[in-house]
C-alpha atoms as an extended CHARMM CRD file, in Angstrom:
* protein
*
        85  EXT
         1         1  MET       CA            -63.9450000000      -42.9970000000       61.6850000000  PROA      1               0.0000000000
         2         2  SER       CA            -65.4590000000      -40.6130000000       59.1310000000  PROA      2               0.0000000000
         3         3  ASN       CA            -63.7190000000      -39.8710000000       55.8340000000  PROA      3               0.0000000000
         4         4  GLN       CA            -65.3690000000      -36.4480000000       55.5970000000  PROA      4               0.0000000000
         5         5  TYR       CA            -62.9690000000      -33.5320000000       56.0640000000  PROA      5               0.0000000000
         6         6  ASP       CA            -63.8950000000      -30.9720000000       58.7260000000  PROA      6               0.0000000000
         7         7  ASN       CA            -62.9590000000      -27.5200000000       57.4300000000  PROA      7               0.0000000000
         8         8  THR       CA            -64.1350000000      -25.6270000000       60.5310000000  PROA      8               0.0000000000
         9         9  ASN       CA            -61.7490000000      -22.7780000000       61.4090000000  PROA      9               0.0000000000
        10        10  SER       CA            -59.6470000000      -23.2090000000       58.2800000000  PROA      10              0.0000000000
        11        11  GLY       CA            -59.4220000000      -21.7820000000       54.8130000000  PROA      11              0.0000000000
        12        12  ALA       CA            -57.2670000000      -21.1680000000       51.7730000000  PROA      12              0.0000000000
        13        13  ALA       CA            -56.0780000000      -18.1340000000       49.8520000000  PROA      13              0.0000000000
        14        14  PHE       CA            -55.1630000000      -18.3950000000       46.1840000000  PROA      14              0.0000000000
        15        15  LEU       CA            -52.8690000000      -16.0930000000       44.2260000000  PROA      15              0.0000000000
        16        16  LYS       CA            -54.8860000000      -13.6880000000       42.0490000000  PROA      16              0.0000000000
        17        17  ASP       CA            -53.8220000000      -12.3140000000       38.6950000000  PROA      17              0.0000000000
        18        18  ASN       CA            -55.0110000000       -8.7030000000       39.0310000000  PROA      18              0.0000000000
        19        19  ALA       CA            -53.8340000000       -5.7090000000       37.0540000000  PROA      19              0.0000000000
        20        20  ASN       CA            -55.2170000000       -3.3900000000       39.7520000000  PROA      20              0.0000000000
        21        21  PRO       CA            -52.4420000000       -2.7210000000       42.3040000000  PROA      21              0.0000000000
        22        22  LYS       CA            -55.0370000000       -1.9820000000       45.0270000000  PROA      22              0.0000000000
        23        23  ALA       CA            -56.7890000000       -5.3380000000       44.5990000000  PROA      23              0.0000000000
        24        24  PRO       CA            -55.9090000000       -8.1660000000       46.9910000000  PROA      24              0.0000000000
        25        25  LYS       CA            -52.9820000000      -10.3280000000       45.8870000000  PROA      25              0.0000000000
        26        26  TRP       CA            -54.5530000000      -13.4440000000       47.4520000000  PROA      26              0.0000000000
        27        27  ALA       CA            -58.2020000000      -14.4450000000       48.0650000000  PROA      27              0.0000000000
        28        28  GLY       CA            -60.2890000000      -17.4870000000       48.9250000000  PROA      28              0.0000000000
        29        29  PRO       CA            -62.8280000000      -19.1530000000       51.2240000000  PROA      29              0.0000000000
        30        30  ILE       CA            -62.4150000000      -19.3950000000       54.9940000000  PROA      30              0.0000000000
        31        31  ASN       CA            -64.5700000000      -20.9330000000       57.7360000000  PROA      31              0.0000000000
        32        32  VAL       CA            -64.7650000000      -19.2370000000       61.1310000000  PROA      32              0.0000000000
        33        33  GLU       CA            -66.6450000000      -21.1200000000       63.8540000000  PROA      33              0.0000000000
        34        34  GLY       CA            -68.8130000000      -22.8660000000       61.2580000000  PROA      34              0.0000000000
        35        35  LYS       CA            -69.6460000000      -19.7530000000       59.2040000000  PROA      35              0.0000000000
        36        36  GLU       CA            -68.3510000000      -19.2870000000       55.6730000000  PROA      36              0.0000000000
        37        37  TYR       CA            -66.5300000000      -16.0760000000       54.6920000000  PROA      37              0.0000000000
        38        38  GLU       CA            -64.2090000000      -14.8430000000       51.9740000000  PROA      38              0.0000000000
        39        39  ILE       CA            -60.7010000000      -13.7230000000       52.8560000000  PROA      39              0.0000000000
        40        40  ALA       CA            -58.6900000000      -11.1320000000       50.9460000000  PROA      40              0.0000000000
        41        41  VAL       CA            -54.9550000000      -10.7420000000       51.5530000000  PROA      41              0.0000000000
        42        42  TRP       CA            -52.6920000000       -7.8640000000       50.5800000000  PROA      42              0.0000000000
        43        43  GLU       CA            -48.8870000000       -7.9400000000       50.7060000000  PROA      43              0.0000000000
        44        44  LYS       CA            -47.7420000000       -4.6030000000       52.1950000000  PROA      44              0.0000000000
        45        45  THR       CA            -44.6710000000       -2.9110000000       53.6070000000  PROA      45              0.0000000000
        46        46  SER       CA            -44.6540000000       -0.9810000000       56.8910000000  PROA      46              0.0000000000
        47        47  LYS       CA            -43.2380000000        2.5230000000       57.2500000000  PROA      47              0.0000000000
        48        48  ALA       CA            -40.1910000000        0.8750000000       58.8210000000  PROA      48              0.0000000000
        49        49  GLY       CA            -39.7080000000       -1.1520000000       55.6300000000  PROA      49              0.0000000000
        50        50  LYS       CA            -40.8340000000       -4.5170000000       57.0420000000  PROA      50              0.0000000000
        51        51  PRO       CA            -43.1410000000       -6.6960000000       54.9240000000  PROA      51              0.0000000000
        52        52  PHE       CA            -46.4900000000       -7.7630000000       56.3920000000  PROA      52              0.0000000000
        53        53  LEU       CA            -49.8250000000       -9.2480000000       55.3260000000  PROA      53              0.0000000000
        54        54  SER       CA            -53.1090000000       -7.3570000000       55.6590000000  PROA      54              0.0000000000
        55        55  PHE       CA            -56.3370000000       -9.4080000000       55.8580000000  PROA      55              0.0000000000
        56        56  LYS       CA            -60.0230000000       -8.6810000000       55.3430000000  PROA      56              0.0000000000
        57        57  LEU       CA            -62.9130000000      -11.0730000000       56.0090000000  PROA      57              0.0000000000
        58        58  ASP       CA            -66.1920000000      -10.5470000000       54.2080000000  PROA      58              0.0000000000
        59        59  LYS       CA            -69.4930000000      -12.3630000000       53.8010000000  PROA      59              0.0000000000
        60        60  PRO       CA            -69.4880000000      -14.6410000000       50.7570000000  PROA      60              0.0000000000
        61        61  ARG       CA            -70.7850000000      -13.0920000000       47.5450000000  PROA      61              0.0000000000
        62        62  PRO       CA            -73.4250000000      -14.7870000000       45.4240000000  PROA      62              0.0000000000
        63        63  LYS       CA            -72.1190000000      -16.6580000000       42.3860000000  PROA      63              0.0000000000
        64        64  THR       CA            -73.6770000000      -14.0230000000       40.1030000000  PROA      64              0.0000000000
        65        65  GLN       CA            -73.5140000000      -10.4170000000       41.1940000000  PROA      65              0.0000000000
        66        66  GLY       CA            -76.8130000000       -8.7660000000       40.3750000000  PROA      66              0.0000000000
        67        67  ASN       CA            -78.9740000000       -9.1750000000       37.3390000000  PROA      67              0.0000000000
        68        68  TYR       CA            -76.4640000000       -7.6530000000       34.9320000000  PROA      68              0.0000000000
        69        69  ASN       CA            -74.7230000000      -11.0420000000       34.5760000000  PROA      69              0.0000000000
        70        70  GLN       CA            -77.9510000000      -12.8020000000       33.6930000000  PROA      70              0.0000000000
        71        71  ALA       CA            -79.8890000000      -12.6190000000       30.4480000000  PROA      71              0.0000000000
        72        72  LYS       CA            -82.8760000000      -10.2980000000       30.6800000000  PROA      72              0.0000000000
        73        73  ALA       CA            -86.2010000000      -12.0470000000       31.0080000000  PROA      73              0.0000000000
        74        74  PRO       CA            -88.6300000000      -11.5150000000       28.1320000000  PROA      74              0.0000000000
        75        75  TYR       CA            -91.4080000000       -8.9910000000       28.6170000000  PROA      75              0.0000000000
        76        76  LYS       CA            -94.3850000000      -10.6690000000       30.2710000000  PROA      76              0.0000000000
        77        77  GLY       CA            -96.9880000000       -8.0180000000       29.6340000000  PROA      77              0.0000000000
        78        78  HSD       CA           -100.2470000000       -8.2370000000       27.7410000000  PROA      78              0.0000000000
        79        79  ASP       CA           -100.7180000000      -11.6020000000       25.9350000000  PROA      79              0.0000000000
        80        80  SER       CA           -102.8750000000      -10.2550000000       23.1370000000  PROA      80              0.0000000000
        81        81  GLU       CA           -101.5020000000       -8.7660000000       19.9380000000  PROA      81              0.0000000000
        82        82  GLU       CA           -104.0400000000       -5.9770000000       20.2940000000  PROA      82              0.0000000000
        83        83  ILE       CA           -103.0130000000       -2.6430000000       21.7200000000  PROA      83              0.0000000000
        84        84  PRO       CA           -104.6510000000       -2.5440000000       25.1780000000  PROA      84              0.0000000000
        85        85  PHE       CA           -106.1320000000        0.9930000000       24.8410000000  PROA      85              0.0000000000
């Protein structure tokens, strides 16, 4: 018997501390048929006044979003100290 946990078709949502009222209240990783996604969960109320949960699945985002989170690479232009013209 293997000790490795199979997380296929399961996931978890964690409570988020967001100041934005439109942001999801809960979010986390979820696996659907072997593919990884992110789940976002909002707590809402229907027009009839009944509470419900609204879900959204999305492809996982990279750990860093774009180059703006990374330090800019140094200029790799002309190696000489001379002006090239």
